[in-house]
KOLKOLGU-662655 format. One record per residue (C-alpha): chain; x, y, z. Coordinates in nm, 2 decimals. Example, Ala and Ser with C-alpha at 12.3 -4.5 7.8 and 13.67 -1.06 7.14 Angstrom:
(A,(1.23,-0.45,0.78)),
(A,(1.37,-0.11,0.71)),
END
This chain:
(A,(10.95,2.61,4.83)),
(A,(10.82,2.50,4.50)),
(A,(11.15,2.56,4.32)),
(A,(11.32,2.36,4.59)),
(A,(11.08,2.07,4.54)),
(A,(11.13,2.08,4.16)),
(A,(11.50,2.08,4.21)),
(A,(11.48,1.79,4.45)),
(A,(11.27,1.58,4.21)),
(A,(11.51,1.65,3.93)),
(A,(11.82,1.55,4.14)),
(A,(11.65,1.24,4.26)),
(A,(11.56,1.14,3.91)),
(A,(11.92,1.19,3.80)),
(A,(12.06,1.00,4.10)),
(A,(11.84,0.70,4.05)),
(A,(11.87,0.69,3.67)),
(A,(11.51,0.77,3.59)),
(A,(11.46,0.84,3.22)),
(A,(11.35,1.20,3.17)),
(A,(11.31,1.23,2.79)),
(A,(11.32,1.02,2.48)),
(A,(11.50,0.73,2.66)),
(A,(11.16,0.65,2.83)),
(A,(11.05,0.50,2.50)),
(A,(11.19,0.16,2.60)),
(A,(10.92,0.13,2.86)),
(A,(10.61,-0.07,2.80)),
(A,(10.38,0.23,2.86)),
(A,(10.22,0.36,3.18)),
(A,(10.04,0.12,3.41)),
(A,(9.77,0.25,3.64)),
(A,(9.75,0.19,4.01)),
(A,(9.51,0.26,4.29)),
(A,(9.59,0.27,4.66)),
(A,(9.46,0.32,5.02)),
(A,(9.71,0.44,5.27)),
(A,(9.74,0.52,5.64)),
(A,(10.00,0.77,5.74)),
(A,(10.09,0.80,6.12)),
(A,(10.26,1.12,6.21)),
(A,(10.15,1.41,6.44)),
(A,(9.80,1.32,6.33)),
(A,(9.68,1.00,6.16)),
(A,(9.58,1.05,5.80)),
(A,(9.38,0.81,5.58)),
(A,(9.40,0.87,5.20)),
(A,(9.30,0.70,4.88)),
(A,(9.47,0.78,4.55)),
(A,(9.58,0.67,4.21)),
(A,(9.87,0.71,3.98)),
(A,(10.07,0.54,3.71)),
(A,(10.41,0.37,3.68)),
(A,(10.64,0.31,3.39)),
(A,(10.92,0.05,3.34)),
(A,(11.25,0.23,3.32)),
(A,(11.45,-0.09,3.26)),
(A,(11.43,-0.45,3.37)),
(A,(11.45,-0.39,3.75)),
(A,(11.33,-0.02,3.78)),
(A,(10.98,0.13,3.78)),
(A,(10.91,0.49,3.84)),
(A,(10.58,0.65,3.90)),
(A,(10.36,0.94,4.02)),
(A,(10.09,0.91,4.28)),
(A,(9.82,1.16,4.39)),
(A,(9.60,1.10,4.69)),
(A,(9.34,1.28,4.90)),
(A,(9.18,1.19,5.23)),
(A,(9.12,1.31,5.58)),
(A,(9.30,1.38,5.91)),
(A,(9.16,1.42,6.25)),
(A,(9.30,1.75,6.40)),
(A,(9.19,1.92,6.72)),
(A,(8.85,1.74,6.74)),
(A,(8.77,1.81,6.38)),
(A,(8.82,1.63,6.05)),
(A,(9.01,1.82,5.78)),
(A,(9.08,1.74,5.42)),
(A,(9.44,1.64,5.32)),
(A,(9.62,1.57,4.99)),
(A,(9.96,1.46,4.88)),
(A,(10.17,1.39,4.56)),
(A,(10.46,1.14,4.54)),
(A,(10.73,1.07,4.28)),
(A,(10.85,0.72,4.35)),
(A,(11.11,0.48,4.21)),
(A,(11.08,0.11,4.28)),
(A,(11.36,-0.15,4.25)),
(A,(11.22,-0.50,4.18)),
(A,(11.41,-0.80,4.31)),
(A,(11.20,-1.04,4.09)),
(A,(11.10,-0.86,3.77)),
(A,(11.01,-1.17,3.58)),
(A,(10.77,-1.32,3.84)),
(A,(10.99,-1.63,3.90)),
(A,(10.84,-1.64,4.25)),
(A,(10.47,-1.60,4.35)),
(A,(10.55,-1.29,4.55)),
(A,(10.80,-1.02,4.47)),
(A,(10.99,-0.80,4.71)),
(A,(11.09,-0.45,4.61)),
(A,(11.24,-0.14,4.76)),
(A,(11.11,0.21,4.70)),
(A,(11.24,0.57,4.73)),
(A,(11.11,0.90,4.63)),
(A,(10.99,1.25,4.73)),
(A,(10.66,1.35,4.86)),
(A,(10.47,1.68,4.91)),
(A,(10.18,1.66,5.16)),
(A,(9.92,1.90,5.31)),
(A,(9.81,1.73,5.64)),
(A,(9.53,1.98,5.70)),
(A,(9.75,2.25,5.84)),
(A,(9.76,2.44,5.50)),
(A,(10.14,2.40,5.49)),
(A,(10.28,2.18,5.22)),
(A,(10.55,1.96,5.38)),
(A,(10.81,1.80,5.15)),
(A,(10.95,1.47,5.26)),
(A,(11.19,1.20,5.14)),
(A,(11.02,0.86,5.10)),
(A,(11.19,0.53,5.16)),
(A,(11.04,0.18,5.21)),
(A,(10.98,-0.18,5.11)),
(A,(10.69,-0.35,4.93)),
(A,(10.57,-0.70,4.86)),
(A,(10.37,-0.79,4.55)),
(A,(10.13,-1.08,4.56)),
(A,(10.01,-1.32,4.29)),
(A,(9.85,-1.16,3.99)),
(A,(9.47,-1.16,4.02)),
(A,(9.34,-1.12,3.67)),
(A,(9.45,-0.78,3.54)),
(A,(9.58,-0.66,3.88)),
(A,(9.86,-0.74,4.12)),
(A,(9.80,-0.66,4.49)),
(A,(10.08,-0.51,4.70)),
(A,(10.15,-0.41,5.05)),
(A,(10.40,-0.13,5.13)),
(A,(10.57,-0.01,5.45)),
(A,(10.75,0.32,5.42)),
(A,(10.87,0.63,5.60)),
(A,(10.80,0.98,5.45)),
(A,(10.61,1.25,5.64)),
(A,(10.53,0.97,5.89)),
(A,(10.51,0.60,5.90)),
(A,(10.31,0.47,5.60)),
(A,(10.12,0.15,5.54)),
(A,(9.96,0.11,5.20)),
(A,(9.75,-0.15,5.01)),
(A,(9.81,-0.11,4.63)),
(A,(9.65,-0.26,4.32)),
(A,(9.86,-0.22,4.00)),
(A,(9.78,-0.33,3.64)),
(A,(9.98,-0.64,3.54)),
(A,(10.25,-0.65,3.28)),
(A,(10.27,-0.97,3.06)),
(A,(10.51,-1.21,3.24)),
(A,(10.66,-0.92,3.44)),
(A,(10.60,-0.74,3.76)),
END
């Protein structure tokens, strides 16, 4: 299963034009993010996590997220974790509007407490708010291993999203 997940990540990166080597040097460096997320599937999961994202051009950001939390299963609470590789397409990369809409796609691997890692395709939309000091708050709605709602705080980029 791991080989399939690695192949899937590589194919997604190629299909979406994510820089995989030296071409990533044109990015402005990694920007940290933190998030709290609720995933509604067979069981509801609440997770907190962090990651980073890198500019891969004017309109594209790619990133990695790792999160952990808890799921209520069969009258007991179990630990859960997940890892996501995500590409975001920004519709307003220069902050010309106070809020910026973006689309996202990626792959996810999650253990929902059943001890089975489940790979999933991730697709959704997000809305970034106004910059608040060094952070930009966002809300994301996505599908991937269940319906997801996330609140995200990302480090700002000077004059960009």
